[in-house]
C-alpha positions in Angstrom: -28.9 -9.4 10.7 -26.8 -6.7 9.3 -23.2 -6.5 10.4 -22.0 -4.4 13.3 -18.8 -4.2 11.5 -18.1 -4.3 7.8 -14.5 -4.7 6.9 -13.6 -3.8 3.2 -10.3 -5.1 2.5 -7.7 -7.8 1.4 -7.8 -11.6 1.9 -4.4 -13.4 1.4 -2.8 -16.7 2.1 0.3 -15.9 4.1 3.6 -17.8 3.8 5.6 -17.2 7.0 9.4 -18.1 7.4 11.0 -17.8 10.8 14.8 -17.3 10.8 17.5 -15.9 13.2 18.2 -12.9 11.0 17.0 -11.1 7.8 19.4 -12.0 4.9 21.3 -9.2 3.3 21.3 -8.6 -0.5 22.5 -11.6 -2.5 22.7 -13.5 0.8 21.1 -17.1 1.5 20.4 -18.3 5.1 18.7 -21.2 6.6 15.3 -20.8 8.0 14.0 -22.4 11.2 10.4 -22.9 10.2 7.8 -22.3 7.5 3.9 -22.1 7.8 1.1 -21.1 5.7 -2.1 -19.3 7.1 -4.9 -17.1 6.0 -4.0 -13.5 6.4 -4.3 -10.1 4.6 -5.1 -6.9 6.6 -8.8 -7.1 5.7 -9.1 -10.7 6.7 -7.0 -10.2 9.9 -9.0 -7.3 11.1 -12.3 -9.0 10.5 -11.3 -11.9 12.5 -10.0 -9.8 15.4 -13.4 -8.1 15.4 -15.3 -11.2 15.5 -13.3 -12.6 18.3 -13.9 -9.4 20.1 -17.7 -10.2 19.9 -19.0 -8.1 16.9 -21.1 -9.2 14.1 -18.7 -8.9 11.1 -19.0 -9.1 7.4 -16.0 -8.9 5.0 -16.2 -7.4 1.6 -13.2 -8.7 -0.7 -12.2 -10.9 -3.4 -10.5 -14.2 -3.8 -9.5 -16.4 -6.7 -11.5 -19.5 -7.7 -8.8 -21.6 -6.5 -7.9 -23.8 -3.5 -6.4 -20.8 -1.7 -9.6 -19.0 -2.1 -11.5 -22.0 -0.7 -9.1 -22.2 2.3 -9.5 -18.6 3.0 -13.2 -18.5 3.0 -13.5 -21.5 5.1 -11.2 -20.2 7.8 -13.0 -16.8 7.7 -16.4 -18.5 8.3 -15.0 -20.8 11.0 -13.9 -17.6 12.8 -17.4 -16.2 12.7 -17.0 -13.8 9.7 -19.6 -13.5 7.2 -18.2 -14.1 3.7 -21.4 -13.5 1.7 -20.0 -10.4 0.1 -16.7 -11.9 -1.0 -16.3 -12.1 -4.9 -14.7 -15.2 -6.5 -12.5 -14.3 -9.5 -11.9 -17.0 -12.2 -8.9 -15.2 -14.0 -6.6 -14.0 -11.0 -5.4 -16.1 -8.0 -6.0 -15.3 -4.5 -3.6 -12.8 -3.0 -0.5 -14.0 -1.2 1.9 -12.5 1.3 5.4 -13.6 2.0 6.6 -13.0 5.5 10.0 -13.3 7.1 10.2 -13.2 10.8 13.5 -12.7 12.8 14.1 -11.6 16.3 10.3 -10.7 16.7 10.2 -8.3 13.8 9.0 -8.9 10.2 9.5 -7.9 6.6 6.5 -8.6 4.2 6.0 -8.7 0.5 2.4 -8.8 -0.7 1.3 -10.0 -4.1 -2.3 -8.7 -4.4 -3.9 -11.1 -7.0 -7.7 -11.0 -6.5 -7.6 -8.1 -4.1 -7.1 -5.8 -7.0 -10.6 -6.8 -8.3 -12.6 -5.9 -5.0 -15.9 -3.9 -5.8 -18.4 -2.5 -3.5 -22.1 -1.6 -3.6 -24.5 0.1 -1.2 -25.5 -3.0 0.7 -21.8 -3.6 1.7 -21.6 -0.8 4.0 -24.9 -1.1 6.1 -22.9 -1.8 9.2 -22.6 0.8 12.0 -18.8 0.8 11.5 -16.9 0.3 8.3 -13.2 -0.4 8.4 -10.8 -0.2 5.5 -7.1 -0.7 4.7 -5.0 0.1 1.7 -4.2 -3.3 0.2 -7.2 -2.8 -2.1 -7.8 -0.2 -5.0 -8.0 3.3 -3.6 -11.2 4.0 -5.5 -12.9 1.2 -3.6 -11.7 2.7 -0.3 -13.1 6.1 -1.3 -16.3 4.6 -2.3 -16.6 2.8 1.0 -15.8 6.0 2.9 -18.6 7.9 1.0 -21.2 5.2 2.0 -20.2 4.5 5.6 -21.8 5.5 8.8 -18.7 5.7 11.0 -15.6 5.2 8.8 -12.2 3.9 10.1 -9.1 4.0 7.8 -6.1 2.1 8.6 -3.7 3.7 6.1 -1.6 0.8 5.6 0.5 0.1 3.6 2.0 3.6 3.8 1.0 5.8 0.8 -0.1 9.5 0.2 -3.8 10.1 1.0 -6.0 12.4 -1.0 -7.4 15.5 0.9 -10.9 14.4 0.0 -10.5 10.8 1.6 -8.8 12.4 4.7 -12.1 14.6 5.2 -14.1 11.3 5.0 -12.1 9.8 7.9 -13.8 9.7 11.3 -10.9 7.7 12.7 -7.5 7.4 10.9 -5.2 4.7 12.2 -1.5 4.7 11.4 1.8 3.7 12.6 4.8 6.1 12.8 6.1 5.4 9.3 2.6 5.8 7.8 2.0 9.0 9.7 5.3 10.4 8.3 4.4 9.3 4.8 0.9 11.0 5.0 2.1 14.2 6.6 5.7 14.5 5.2 6.7 15.3 8.8 9.7 13.8 10.5 8.5 11.5 13.4 10.9 10.9 16.1 9.1 11.3 19.4 5.6 11.4 20.8 5.5 15.3 20.7 6.2 14.9 17.0 3.3 12.5 16.6 0.9 14.9 18.3 2.1 17.8 16.1 1.6 15.8 12.9 -1.7 14.5 13.9 -2.9 17.9 14.6 -2.0 18.9 11.1 -4.4 15.9 9.9 -7.1 17.1 12.2 -6.7 20.5 10.5 -7.3 18.7 7.2 -10.6 17.4 8.1 -9.8 14.1 9.9 -11.9 13.7 13.0 -9.5 11.5 15.2 -6.0 10.2 14.6 -4.6 7.1 16.4 -0.9 6.4 15.9 0.2 3.0 17.1 3.9 3.2 18.6 4.7 -0.5 19.1 5.7 -1.4 22.7 4.9 2.2 23.7 1.1 1.6 23.0 -0.9 4.1 21.0 -1.4 7.9 20.7 -4.9 9.2 20.3 -5.2 12.9 19.0 -8.6 14.6 18.8 -9.7 18.2 18.7 -10.1 18.1 22.5 -6.5 16.9 23.1 -4.1 14.1 22.9 -3.3 11.0 25.2 -0.9 8.1 25.2 -2.3 4.6 26.2 0.7 2.7 27.2 1.1 -0.9 26.3 2.1 -3.3 29.1 5.5 -5.0 29.1 5.1 -8.5 27.3 7.5 -11.0 25.7 7.6 -10.2 21.9 7.6 -13.3 19.6 6.2 -12.0 16.3 4.7 -8.6 15.6 3.0 -9.8 12.4 -0.7 -8.7 12.5 -0.6 -6.9 15.7 -1.6 -3.6 14.2 -4.5 -5.6 12.5 -5.6 -6.9 16.0 -5.6 -3.4 17.3 -7.7 -2.2 14.4 -10.3 -4.9 14.4 -10.8 -4.7 18.1 -11.1 -1.0 18.0 -13.9 -1.3 15.2 -15.7 -3.9 17.3 -15.7 -1.8 20.5 -16.8 1.4 18.7 -19.7 -0.7 17.2 -20.5 -1.7 20.8 -20.8 1.9 21.7 -17.5 2.7 23.5 -16.2 6.1 23.3 -12.9 6.4 21.3 -10.5 6.6 24.2 -12.0 3.3 25.7 -11.9 1.5 22.3 -8.1 2.5 22.0 -7.5 0.8 25.4 -9.0 -2.5 24.0 -7.0 -2.1 20.9 -3.7 -1.7 22.7 -4.7 -4.9 24.8 -5.4 -6.9 21.7 -2.2 -5.9 20.1 -0.1 -6.6 23.1 -1.7 -10.0 23.3 -1.1 -10.7 19.7 2.7 -10.2 19.6 3.2 -12.9 22.2 2.6 -15.7 19.8 3.6 -16.4 16.2 1.5 -15.6 13.1 -1.4 -13.3 13.1 -5.0 -14.7 13.4 -4.1 -17.6 15.5 -2.4 -15.1 17.9 -5.5 -13.0 18.5 -7.3 -13.1 21.7 -10.9 -14.3 22.2 -13.3 -12.5 24.3 -12.1 -13.8 27.7 -8.5 -13.3 27.0 -9.1 -9.8 25.5 -11.1 -8.9 28.9 -8.0 -10.1 31.0 -5.6 -8.1 28.8 -7.4 -4.9 29.1 -7.1 -5.1 32.9 -3.4 -4.8 32.4 -3.7 -1.5 30.6 -3.0 1.5 32.7 -5.2 4.7 32.3 -4.3 6.9 29.2 -1.9 9.9 30.0 -2.9 13.2 28.7 -0.2 14.8 26.4 0.8 18.2 25.4 3.2 19.6 22.7 
């Protein structure tokens, strides 16, 4: 069976430290806990999509090391096909170093084998292809050119070429990433809509901006709307955006219209922030359905 969702992206081993506050330059502080888990934006989004019920294949690269073995075993256990993950003998599996304080996080990623991701035609046979920017940009561009429906989560923040923007059926960003791509000042929902419309003019079919506890702003040629997130206790925001993207892709592959898929994505992100770490905080099908019921109808926006 071909995958409903093909995720072309990064696979890392995450090392997470929880502390009371972020250290300043030259400062040493004591942490409260440390944990190691499988992560990377690609892996996180693939797991989120699989938990949401999609048939998911991940295209990526890991080292021929114990970290790579652990990553592939965890992805397989989550229901993600790893048949198209490359093993590299000369570079290690990618790693991420995450510090969590007061529900927020700071992350350093060492790409490792993620810089050696390759792609061919068979890797994008899914109805939906989802990419991020923790892998080489030429691989992302190649995936976009081969995809059916192409979703780009433009993270980490960087400039995007006009050619790649024109390939995006759906562009998912946060406020910082939107500001980087458009060179616009983002400080309000209205400014998000204005910046998003400039991307529509550049050829993007739809722009989704996640706005943390506020939810997500969807901008399409027909208008803009805000899907508000419910009030929930925030424990750790790590991977919440990935939960949003993975579930968004799964719902689009299932045939939902974009506005409905956004609602499911907001529900997934809201669920994820209530527990530590990334993949272990993601909702399964039943939890996701319950979370969706707490989402109010989207509000139409004007600017």
